[in-house]
C-alpha positions in Angstrom: -1.9 18.0 63.7 0.4 15.7 61.8 2.7 13.2 63.3 6.3 12.9 62.0 6.8 9.5 60.5 10.2 7.7 60.6 11.3 7.1 57.0 12.0 3.5 56.2 15.6 3.9 55.1 18.1 2.1 52.9 15.7 -0.6 51.8 16.0 -0.1 48.0 17.6 -3.1 46.3 20.8 -1.9 44.6 21.6 -2.9 41.0 23.3 -6.3 40.9 26.4 -4.6 39.5 26.9 -3.0 42.9 28.0 -6.4 44.2 30.8 -6.6 41.6 32.6 -3.4 42.6 36.0 -3.9 44.0 38.0 -0.9 44.9 41.7 -1.1 43.7 42.9 2.4 43.5 41.0 4.6 45.8 41.4 8.4 45.9 42.3 9.7 49.4 38.9 11.3 49.9 37.2 8.0 49.0 39.2 5.6 51.0 37.5 3.7 53.9 40.7 2.7 55.7 44.1 4.3 55.7 46.1 1.4 57.0 44.8 -1.7 55.3 46.4 -0.9 52.0 47.4 -3.8 49.8 47.7 -1.9 46.5 49.0 1.5 45.6 46.4 4.3 45.5 46.2 7.7 43.9 46.8 10.6 46.3 45.6 14.1 46.0 47.0 16.1 48.9 43.9 18.1 49.9 44.6 18.2 53.6 42.0 18.7 56.3 38.6 20.4 55.8 38.6 21.7 59.4 41.1 22.8 62.0 43.8 20.5 63.2 43.4 19.6 66.9 46.2 17.1 67.6 49.6 16.3 66.1 52.0 13.3 66.6 55.2 11.9 65.1 55.8 8.3 64.6 58.6 7.1 66.9 61.0 6.8 64.0 60.2 10.4 62.9 59.5 9.5 59.3 55.8 10.4 59.5 53.6 13.0 61.0 50.0 12.3 62.0 47.4 15.1 62.2 43.9 14.8 63.6 41.3 17.2 62.4 37.9 18.4 63.6 36.7 16.8 60.3 37.0 13.4 62.0 39.9 12.2 59.9 43.6 11.4 60.7 46.0 12.2 58.0 49.5 10.8 57.6 52.3 12.9 56.1 55.9 12.2 55.1 57.9 14.4 57.6 60.8 14.8 55.1 58.8 16.0 52.1 55.5 17.2 53.7 53.6 14.9 51.3 50.2 13.6 52.4 50.4 9.8 52.0 47.3 8.5 53.6 44.0 9.3 55.3 42.2 7.4 58.0 38.5 8.5 57.9 36.6 5.6 59.5 36.3 7.7 62.7 32.8 8.7 63.8 34.1 11.6 65.9 37.1 13.9 66.3 40.2 12.3 67.8 41.4 15.1 70.1 44.3 13.1 71.4 46.6 10.8 69.3 49.6 9.0 70.8 52.0 6.2 69.7 53.3 3.4 71.9 57.1 3.6 72.2 57.7 0.9 69.6 55.4 2.7 67.1 53.2 -0.4 66.6 50.1 0.8 68.5 48.3 4.0 67.8 45.9 5.3 70.5 43.2 7.9 69.9 41.0 9.6 72.5 37.5 10.9 71.8 35.0 13.3 73.3 32.6 10.5 74.3 35.2 8.9 76.6 36.2 6.2 74.2 39.8 5.2 73.4 40.5 3.3 70.1 43.7 1.3 69.6 45.1 0.2 66.2 47.9 -2.0 65.1 49.5 0.8 63.0 51.5 -1.6 60.7 48.6 -3.9 59.9 45.8 -1.3 60.1 43.8 -3.6 62.4 41.6 -2.2 65.2 42.8 -3.7 68.5 40.2 -2.3 70.8 37.4 0.3 71.1 37.0 0.9 74.8 34.7 3.1 76.7 37.0 4.0 79.5 35.5 7.3 80.6 32.2 9.1 80.8 33.5 12.4 79.4 36.2 13.7 77.0 39.6 12.0 76.9 42.1 14.8 77.7 45.4 12.9 77.9 47.0 9.6 76.8 50.4 8.2 77.9 52.0 4.8 77.4 54.3 2.9 79.8 56.3 0.5 77.7 54.1 -0.8 75.0 51.3 -2.6 76.8 50.0 -0.2 79.5 47.9 2.8 78.6 47.3 5.7 81.0 44.2 7.8 80.1 42.9 11.0 81.8 39.4 12.5 81.4 37.3 15.5 82.2 35.1 13.1 84.1 37.7 13.6 87.0 39.3 10.2 86.7 42.5 8.7 85.3 42.9 5.0 84.5 45.6 2.5 83.6 44.5 0.0 81.0 46.4 -3.3 80.4 46.2 -3.8 76.7 47.0 -7.6 76.5 44.8 -8.4 79.5 42.1 -6.0 78.4 41.5 -4.9 81.9 41.7 -1.7 84.0 44.4 -2.1 86.6 44.3 1.4 88.2 41.5 3.9 89.0 42.4 7.4 90.1 39.5 9.6 91.2 40.0 13.3 91.5 37.8 14.9 94.1 37.1 18.3 92.7 38.9 18.9 89.4 38.8 17.6 85.8 42.0 15.8 84.9 43.5 17.4 81.9 46.9 15.8 81.8 48.4 12.5 83.2 51.9 11.0 82.8 53.8 8.0 84.0 57.0 8.3 85.9 59.8 6.7 83.7 59.9 3.6 85.9 56.1 3.3 85.9 55.6 3.4 89.7 54.1 6.9 89.9 51.5 8.9 88.1 51.4 12.7 87.8 48.0 14.4 87.1 47.2 18.0 86.2 43.6 19.2 86.4 41.4 22.2 86.6 38.3 23.6 85.1 35.0 23.8 87.0 35.4 23.1 90.7 32.9 20.7 92.2 33.1 22.5 95.5 32.1 26.1 94.8 32.9 29.2 96.9 35.2 27.3 99.2 38.8 27.8 100.1 41.2 25.6 98.2 42.0 22.4 100.1 44.2 20.7 97.5 46.0 21.4 94.3 45.0 20.6 90.7 48.4 18.9 90.3 48.9 15.7 92.2 51.3 12.7 92.5 49.8 9.2 92.8 51.2 5.8 93.3 50.5 3.1 90.7 47.6 1.8 92.9 45.8 5.1 92.6 46.5 6.4 96.1 47.4 10.1 96.3 51.0 10.7 97.6 51.3 14.5 97.5 50.1 17.8 96.0 52.2 19.8 93.6 52.0 23.6 93.1 49.7 24.0 96.2 49.1 27.7 96.7 50.6 28.6 93.4 48.1 27.3 90.9 44.8 28.6 92.3 41.5 26.7 92.3 40.1 27.0 88.8 43.5 26.9 87.1 43.8 24.6 84.1 47.0 22.5 83.9 47.8 22.0 80.2 50.8 19.8 81.0 51.8 17.6 83.9 54.8 15.5 83.0 58.1 14.0 84.0 61.4 14.4 82.3 62.7 11.2 80.7 65.4 10.7 83.3 62.8 11.1 86.1 64.6 13.9 87.8 62.1 16.7 87.3 58.4 17.1 87.2 56.8 20.0 85.4 53.4 21.6 85.5 52.1 24.3 83.1 48.8 26.1 83.2 47.1 29.5 83.2 50.2 31.4 82.1 52.4 29.8 84.7 54.9 27.0 84.9 56.6 25.2 87.7 59.6 22.8 87.8 60.1 20.3 90.7 63.1 18.2 91.6 61.9 14.7 92.2 65.3 13.8 93.7 65.0 16.5 96.3 61.7 15.6 97.8 59.7 17.3 95.0 61.3 20.7 95.8 60.2 23.6 93.7 63.3 24.9 91.9 62.0 27.1 89.1 59.1 29.3 88.1 58.2 30.8 84.7 55.4 32.7 83.0 53.9 32.6 79.6 50.4 32.6 78.2 49.5 29.3 76.7 46.6 27.2 75.6 48.8 24.1 75.3 52.2 22.9 76.4 54.4 20.0 75.3 57.8 18.7 76.5 60.8 18.2 74.2 61.8 14.5 73.7 65.0 14.9 75.8 63.1 16.6 78.6 65.3 19.7 78.6 62.7 22.2 77.4 58.9 22.8 77.2 57.1 24.5 74.4 54.2 26.8 75.2 51.7 28.3 72.7 48.1 28.9 71.8 45.5 30.3 69.5 46.5 34.0 70.0 49.8 33.4 71.8 53.3 33.3 70.4 55.2 30.1 70.7 58.1 30.1 73.2 60.6 27.5 74.4 61.3 27.3 78.1 64.5 25.7 79.6 64.1 22.9 82.2 65.1 23.2 85.0 66.0 26.9 85.1 62.7 28.1 83.8 64.4 30.6 81.5 63.1 31.4 78.0 65.3 29.8 75.4 63.5 31.0 72.3 60.5 33.3 71.5 59.7 32.3 68.0 59.2 35.2 65.7 57.1 33.3 63.3 53.5 34.1 63.8 51.1 31.2 64.4 47.7 32.8 64.7 45.3 30.0 65.5 47.8 27.5 66.8 45.9 24.7 68.5 48.4 21.9 69.2 52.1 21.0 68.6 54.5 18.1 68.6 58.3 17.7 68.6 60.0 15.4 66.2 61.7 12.4 68.0 65.1 14.0 67.6 63.8 17.3 68.9 65.1 19.2 65.9 61.6 20.1 64.5 58.2 21.2 65.8 55.0 20.7 63.9 52.2 23.1 64.8 48.5 22.4 64.0 46.5 25.4 63.0 42.9 26.7 62.8 43.3 27.3 59.1 43.3 23.5 58.5 47.1 23.4 57.8 50.1 22.4 59.9 53.5 24.0 59.8 56.9 22.4 60.6 59.5 24.7 62.0 63.1 24.4 62.9 63.2 24.1 66.7 66.3 26.3 67.0 65.6 29.1 64.6 61.9 28.9 64.4 62.1 29.2 60.6 59.3 27.4 58.7 60.7 24.2 57.1 57.5 23.1 55.3 53.8 23.3 55.4 51.4 20.3 55.5 49.0 22.2 53.3 45.2 22.2 53.0 43.6 23.1 49.7 40.2 22.1 50.9 37.3 24.5 50.4 33.7 23.7 50.1 31.0 23.2 47.4 27.8 24.9 48.5 25.7 24.7 45.3 25.4 22.4 42.3 23.1 22.5 39.3 22.9 21.2 35.7 22.1 23.4 32.7 18.7 22.7 31.1 20.0 20.3 28.5 22.6 18.7 30.8 25.7 19.8 28.9 27.0 21.9 31.7 27.3 21.4 35.4 27.8 24.4 37.6 29.3 24.3 41.1 29.4 27.2 43.6 32.4 27.2 46.0 33.6 28.8 49.2 36.5 30.3 47.2 34.0 32.8 45.9 33.7 31.4 42.4 31.2 29.5 40.3 32.8 27.0 38.0 31.1 25.6 34.9 32.2 22.0 34.0 31.5 20.7 30.5 30.4 17.1 31.1 30.4 16.2 27.4 34.1 17.2 26.9 35.4 17.2 30.5 37.0 19.8 32.7 36.3 23.3 33.8 35.4 25.6 30.9 34.5 28.8 32.7 35.2 30.4 36.1 32.7 33.0 37.1 33.8 35.5 39.8 32.7 39.0 40.5 33.0 39.5 44.2 35.2 37.7 46.8 32.3 36.0 48.6 31.1 32.4 49.0 29.0 31.3 45.9 26.0 29.8 47.7 23.3 29.5 45.1 23.2 28.9 41.3 20.4 29.0 38.7 20.5 28.5 34.9 18.0 30.4 32.7 15.7 28.0 30.8 17.1 29.1 27.5 20.6 28.2 28.7 21.9 31.7 28.0 22.3 33.1 31.6 23.5 31.9 34.9 22.7 33.7 38.2 25.2 33.3 41.1 24.1 34.1 44.6 26.6 34.7 47.4 26.9 35.0 51.1 27.3 38.8 50.9 23.8 38.9 49.2 25.0 40.9 46.2 24.7 38.3 43.4 25.7 38.5 39.8 24.2 37.4 36.4 26.7 36.1 33.8 26.5 35.2 30.1 27.1 31.4 29.8 28.5 31.9 26.3 31.2 34.4 27.1 31.4 34.2 30.9 31.1 38.0 31.1 29.2 39.7 33.9 25.9 41.3 32.7 24.7 42.9 35.9 24.7 42.7 39.7 21.6 41.9 41.8 21.4 44.9 44.1 18.8 43.8 46.6 20.0 40.4 47.8 20.8 36.9 46.5 21.4 34.3 49.2 19.3 32.1 46.9 18.5 32.7 43.2 15.9 31.1 40.9 14.7 31.8 37.3 11.0 31.7 36.4 9.9 28.9 34.1 9.8 31.2 31.1 13.1 32.8 32.0 11.8 36.4 32.1 12.1 36.9 35.8 14.7 36.2 38.4 13.9 35.8 42.1 16.5 36.5 44.8 16.3 35.9 48.5 18.3 37.8 51.0 18.9 35.6 54.1 21.6 37.3 56.3 22.3 37.9 59.9 21.1 41.5 59.4 18.4 41.6 56.7 15.6 39.5 55.3 14.0 40.2 52.0 12.7 38.7 48.7 13.2 40.5 45.4 12.0 40.0 41.8 14.0 41.2 38.8 13.6 41.4 35.1 16.2 38.8 34.0 17.2 40.5 30.8 18.1 43.9 32.4 18.3 43.3 36.2 15.6 45.9 36.8 13.8 45.3 40.2 10.1 44.5 39.7 9.0 43.8 43.2 10.2 43.9 46.8 8.4 41.1 48.7 7.9 41.3 52.5 9.9 44.5 52.5 13.6 44.8 53.2 13.7 44.8 57.0 16.3 44.6 59.7 16.4 41.0 61.0 16.4 42.3 64.6 12.9 43.8 63.9 11.7 41.0 61.6 9.9 37.9 62.8 10.2 36.1 59.5 13.3 34.7 57.9 13.2 33.7 54.2 15.5 31.0 53.0 14.3 29.4 49.7 11.7 29.8 46.9 10.2 28.0 43.9 7.9 29.2 41.1 4.7 27.3 40.2 5.1 25.4 36.9 3.1 28.1 35.1 5.2 30.8 36.6 2.2 32.7 38.1 2.9 32.0 41.7 5.9 32.1 44.0 6.2 29.8 47.0 8.6 31.2 49.6 9.9 29.0 52.5 11.5 30.1 55.7 10.6 30.4 59.3 8.5 32.7 61.5 8.6 33.3 65.2 5.3 32.6 66.9 4.5 33.3 70.6 3.9 30.2 72.7 0.4 29.7 74.0 1.6 29.1 77.5 3.7 32.3 77.5 3.3 34.8 74.6 6.5 36.5 75.6 8.5 33.4 74.4 8.9 33.1 70.6 9.2 29.7 69.0 10.4 29.3 65.4 8.2 27.4 63.0 8.8 26.6 59.3 6.4 28.6 57.2 5.4 28.8 53.5 4.0 32.0 51.9 2.4 32.4 48.5 2.9 35.5 46.3 1.6 36.6 42.9 4.6 36.7 40.5 2.9 39.3 38.3 1.7 41.8 40.8 4.1 41.1 43.6 1.2 40.9 46.1 0.9 38.5 49.0 -1.8 35.9 48.4 -1.8 33.6 51.4 0.1 31.7 54.0 -0.1 27.9 54.3 -2.1 27.0 57.4 0.3 24.3 58.7 3.9 24.7 59.7 6.9 22.5 59.8 9.4 22.5 62.7 12.2 25.0 62.4 13.6 26.6 59.2 12.5 25.4 55.7 15.9 25.3 53.9 14.9 23.9 50.4 11.8 23.2 48.4 10.7 21.7 45.1 7.3 21.4 43.3 5.8 18.7 41.1 5.2 19.4 37.4 1.5 19.5 37.9 2.0 22.1 40.7 -0.2 20.2 43.2 2.5 19.0 45.6 5.2 20.9 47.3 8.1 19.2 49.1 10.3 20.9 51.7 13.3 20.1 53.8 14.1 21.6 57.1 16.6 22.0 59.9 14.8 19.3 62.0 16.1 16.5 59.8 12.8 15.9 58.0 11.0 16.5 54.7 7.4 17.6 54.4 4.7 17.2 51.7 2.1 19.9 51.1 -1.1 20.2 49.1 -0.7 23.5 47.3 -4.4 23.9 46.6 -5.5 23.6 50.2 -2.3 24.9 51.7 -2.1 22.0 54.1 0.7 19.6 55.0 -0.1 16.0 54.2 2.8 14.2 55.7 6.3 14.6 57.3 9.1 12.1 57.3 12.4 12.1 59.2 15.0 11.2 56.6 18.5 12.1 58.0 20.4 12.4 61.2 21.1 16.1 60.7 19.4 19.0 59.0 18.4 18.5 55.4 20.0 21.1 53.3 18.6 20.3 49.8 15.7 18.5 48.2 14.6 18.0 44.6 12.3 15.8 42.5 13.7 13.5 39.8 12.6 14.4 36.2 10.1 11.6 36.2 8.7 12.7 39.6 9.1 9.1 41.1 12.1 9.9 43.4 13.4 12.5 45.7 17.0 13.4 46.2 18.1 14.9 49.5 21.4 16.2 50.9 22.2 16.6 54.5 24.7 17.8 57.0 25.1 14.2 58.1 27.4 13.8 55.1 25.0 11.7 53.1 22.6 12.0 50.2 19.5 9.9 49.9 17.5 8.7 46.9 13.9 8.3 48.1 11.1 6.4 46.3 8.1 8.7 46.5 5.5 6.0 46.6 7.1 3.6 49.2 9.2 6.2 51.0 12.1 3.7 51.0 15.6 5.1 50.4 19.1 4.4 49.5 22.0 6.3 51.1 25.0 7.5 49.2 28.1 7.8 51.4 31.7 8.8 50.9 31.8 12.5 51.5 34.0 13.7 54.3 32.0 16.8 55.3 28.5 18.3 55.3 26.5 18.1 52.0 25.0 21.4 51.0 23.5 20.5 47.6 22.3 17.6 45.5 20.7 17.7 42.0 19.5 15.4 39.2 20.7 15.6 35.7 17.9 16.7 33.3 17.7 13.1 31.9 17.6 11.6 35.3 20.5 9.2 34.7 22.9 10.9 37.0 22.8 12.8 40.3 25.4 15.2 41.6 26.3 16.0 45.2 28.4 19.0 46.6 30.1 19.0 49.9 32.2 21.1 52.2 35.0 18.5 51.6 35.6 20.5 48.3 34.4 17.6 46.1 31.5 17.3 43.7 30.6 13.7 43.1 28.5 12.2 40.2 26.5 9.0 40.9 24.4 6.7 38.7 20.7 6.6 39.5 20.5 3.2 37.8 23.3 1.3 39.6 23.7 3.7 42.6 27.5 3.5 42.1 29.7 6.5 42.2 31.0 7.4 38.7 33.4 10.3 39.2 34.7 12.9 41.6 35.3 16.5 40.5 37.9 18.4 42.4 38.9 22.1 41.9 42.5 22.5 42.9 42.3 26.3 42.8 40.4 28.8 40.9 41.1 27.4 37.4 42.9 24.0 37.9 40.8 20.8 38.2 40.9 17.0 38.5 38.4 14.2 37.7 39.0 10.9 39.5 37.0 7.6 39.4 36.7 5.2 42.2 38.9 2.7 40.2 41.8 5.2 40.1 41.5 6.6 36.6 42.1 10.3 36.5 42.2 13.4 34.3 43.0 17.0 35.0 44.5 20.3 34.0 48.3 20.3 33.5 49.1 22.0 36.7 46.7 20.0 38.8 48.2 16.7 37.6 51.5 17.8 39.1 50.0 17.6 42.6 49.2 13.9 42.3 51.3 10.9 43.3 50.7 7.3 44.4 51.1 5.8 47.8 51.8 2.2 48.9 52.4 1.1 52.5 53.4 4.7 53.4 55.8 4.9 50.5 55.3 7.3 47.6 55.5 6.6 43.9 55.9 9.5 41.5 52.9 10.0 39.3 54.9 9.7 36.0 55.8 6.1 36.8 52.2 4.9 36.7 50.6 7.6 34.7 50.3 5.6 31.5 48.1 3.0 33.3 45.7 5.4 34.9 45.6 8.7 33.0 42.7 9.1 30.6 42.3 12.4 28.7 38.6 13.2 28.5 37.8 10.9 31.3 34.5 12.5 32.4 32.6 12.1 29.1 33.9 8.5 28.9 32.5 7.7 32.3 29.2 9.4 31.6 28.9 7.7 28.2 29.2 10.7 26.0 32.4 9.4 24.4 33.9 5.9 23.9 37.0 5.1 25.7 39.2 2.3 27.0 38.7 1.7 30.8 39.9 -1.8 31.6 38.6 -3.7 34.6 40.3 -3.1 37.9 42.1 -6.5 38.0 44.1 -5.4 34.9 45.4 -2.4 36.9 47.3 -4.3 39.6 50.8 -2.9 40.3 53.0 -5.4 42.1 56.5 -4.3 41.0 57.0 -1.8 43.8 60.5 -0.3 44.4 62.4 -1.4 47.6 62.6 0.5 50.8 65.9 2.2 51.6 67.7 2.9 54.8 71.0 5.0 55.0 73.4 5.6 57.8 72.7 9.1 59.1 76.2 10.0 60.2 79.3 9.7 57.9 82.9 10.1 58.9 83.9 13.7 57.9 87.4 12.6 56.8 86.7 9.2 55.2 82.9 9.0 54.4 81.5 5.6 53.7 77.8 5.3 52.8 76.0 2.3 54.2 72.9 1.3 52.2 70.2 -1.2 53.1 67.6 -2.1 50.6 64.5 -4.2 51.6 62.4 -5.9 49.0 58.8 -4.5 49.1 57.4 -7.1 46.7 58.8 -5.9 43.4 62.4 -7.1 43.8 65.6 -5.0 44.1 67.0 -3.5 41.0 69.6 -0.9 40.4 70.6 1.5 43.2 71.8 4.9 42.0 74.0 7.2 44.2 74.2 11.0 43.5 76.5 13.5 45.1 75.5 17.2 45.0 72.9 16.4 42.3 75.3 14.5 40.0 75.5 10.8 39.5 78.4 9.2 41.3 77.5 5.6 40.5 74.5 4.6 38.3 74.3 1.2 40.1 76.3 0.4 43.3 75.3 -3.2 43.0 78.4 -3.4 40.8 80.5 -3.2 44.1 79.1 -6.6 45.3 81.3 -9.6 44.9 78.4 -11.9 44.2 75.7 -11.2 41.7 72.4 -10.1 43.3 69.2 -11.7 42.1 66.2 -9.4 41.8 64.2 -11.6 44.1 66.6 -11.1 47.1 64.8 -10.0 50.2 67.6 -7.8 51.6 70.7 -6.0 50.4 73.4 -4.3 52.4 76.3 -2.6 50.8 79.0 -0.1 51.8 79.9 2.6 49.3 83.3 4.5 49.8 82.8 8.1 48.8 86.2 9.7 49.6 87.6 9.2 46.1 84.7 10.8 44.3 85.6 14.1 42.6 82.0 15.3 43.2 82.6 15.8 46.9 83.1 19.3 48.2 85.7 19.1 51.0 85.3 21.5 53.9 81.7 22.1 52.8 78.2 20.6 53.3 77.4 17.8 50.8 74.1 16.3 49.7 74.0 12.5 49.2 71.0 11.0 47.4 70.2 7.3 46.8 67.5 6.2 44.3 66.4 2.6 44.3 64.6 0.8 41.5 62.4 -2.4 41.5 63.7 -5.6 40.1 62.5 -4.8 36.6 64.0 -1.2 36.8 60.6 0.2 35.9 59.7 2.0 39.1 62.0 4.1 41.3 61.3 5.4 44.7 61.7 9.0 45.9 65.4 9.9 46.7 66.6 9.1 50.2 68.7 12.1 51.2 71.3 12.8 53.9 73.7 15.7 54.3 77.3 15.6 55.5 79.8 18.4 56.2 83.3 17.2 55.4 86.6 18.2 56.9 89.1 20.1 54.8 90.8 17.6 52.4 94.2 16.4 53.6 96.7 16.9 50.8 
């Protein structure tokens, strides 16, 4: 019996150079804070890696916030759909996000009952408060300083932000509270609840929708006898004028007139998983995962619009402040903005994120192969940079990779368990593995290929002749999983190639009750020549053995498991010598360094660890946004590579422990390489997806490309080629363009454009005005009576448009304004408005 030891973690002393690293330009996926942004940063719009669970607009409507199940909040320009920032310092999913009326405070609610408040402009955390004992289900602001929260713990609370105190406690007797709203004057609170009833098998005595006074005393029930016990109220809210209250849940909606003693005045039906009221309080939007979106009129309850656009997997939605647009968060990790009237899609807040499930270096380190959830394996040339080959035979997740020792073949295993062997030189398919290939590994001499089938239906291990694909052996038979007690997951050859160690799990009957089967990690040993079973290791490890590696002398086997630990085994005796807990989640990958002194682990806790074998101390590598499925050393041991479901592959130095580069496939063939300092390289099409962001403003890539683009960046970073990469303090960009505000409405008979430019630190340079795509005035500063200095903090100017021959009278016109910094070296994105003019008076 061996006890599980707690690994002494994160005690290795980092190289002194680690203390000198200052992040200047930080790629979106690498950033620690979205808000505290003092310098521009390079943005690759990759979107969320998991479904979007909450959506919110800033009060001025210029930005959209999306919260994903990947524990990040992303900020997008609502006008362009560009991703401009990521906030990833969350430790859990923010299921509710809400702005204060002035837009200065952002509130987020979490499953553990915590509410976090940020100063949105400064990026400072105001408070992290444990207000409830269960999930936060609703957040509402009254003015800017009072926060109303509701929870599944059957309570609602009012929190005074300046005073840092709870001023009101509402306790619901029998229902979870799923929605809570302030009356416009703040003197009443409406709650909607449902879910599991505390009092089972009893007649309903109250309604899940209730009205309370500000002191937390119940005033009356709403919808009594209409929403039955067990109903879930998705929305309980007041219209902005306070005249109506609305309750929506379980396919039903009810409208009450607050001015007529809460009289029920309208009923409507419509299946919905969520509901949200329009900003003007005249309509309510209903929708859901498998339900179509529809807009209901308040107070009549009539259907205004059934949107024809299909939104399969809709999980949440939000109106723009003007009510003209609706943004819908989807299961597929994207969000779609539609026109509230027509329902036509306006733009998509896209997600390109996939996942990297396998990584490995070629025998001599020239190539790095990555297996992706897009069904491809990609070969990167680390000595020249970029993707050189894309291997794809079947549209399944590439979950396992193995190079042949002679560097001529690569085997790709996939989730469908029908893998493929390719020629590295040509990239052509040589043959398919017919038996199964969840995991693939070549023998040390390269003559054999082992493939494991680990599916929901079958479990088997197969040995092939690597040159032809001929099956040599079928280990453990190919059996239905429902009849099999053993699951095979990983394997490794002995250094001499004579033995095969297979890791997995087997179900054993418990001593106290042999009818109950308990899974234990197990290792079997097979003869690689005869295909015969030799023995089973006497000890076991808790749960499934997911990965394994063996020392060069063949005496020690190391394994990783679902139970967050690694185990060491004596291969001669077949005994486990020690077990260490190393991660906070299952350990998906483990491997020895070439010099056998360190172990590299990857885990679903989003971290990799470098572990000293003698002292069992470790250093954690952080930065990935999603689960890590793979981690490997380069053959020379100078680098290590990690692959994650966040669609990135990252290369780290084993000498300094610093991150060197991030590899990102944009699609099947396009790619990017980005360093933590902000240098980048990529294929031509991929570069077009990049831009810079500064204080929620975007800077076109071309304006800063000369400073940060380095062709052949990867081999420069890894030391294969010489290249000029100045220190970060030489990369500072201070000459930012000014912010622009335009008057939204123009006189249709005598249009005058009002422009306000605000210095963002780089001065105010020329301001160009275009009408219908053509330049009307290259610099409207010429209209000023006094000469403007570039250092001016603010500029306001009126530009008469009526005399311009570029106008189309009686038609819709597009007016663009482009502002430059004081040095006229950087220009911002066009600020655009549209105006429909009256017929020209002759």
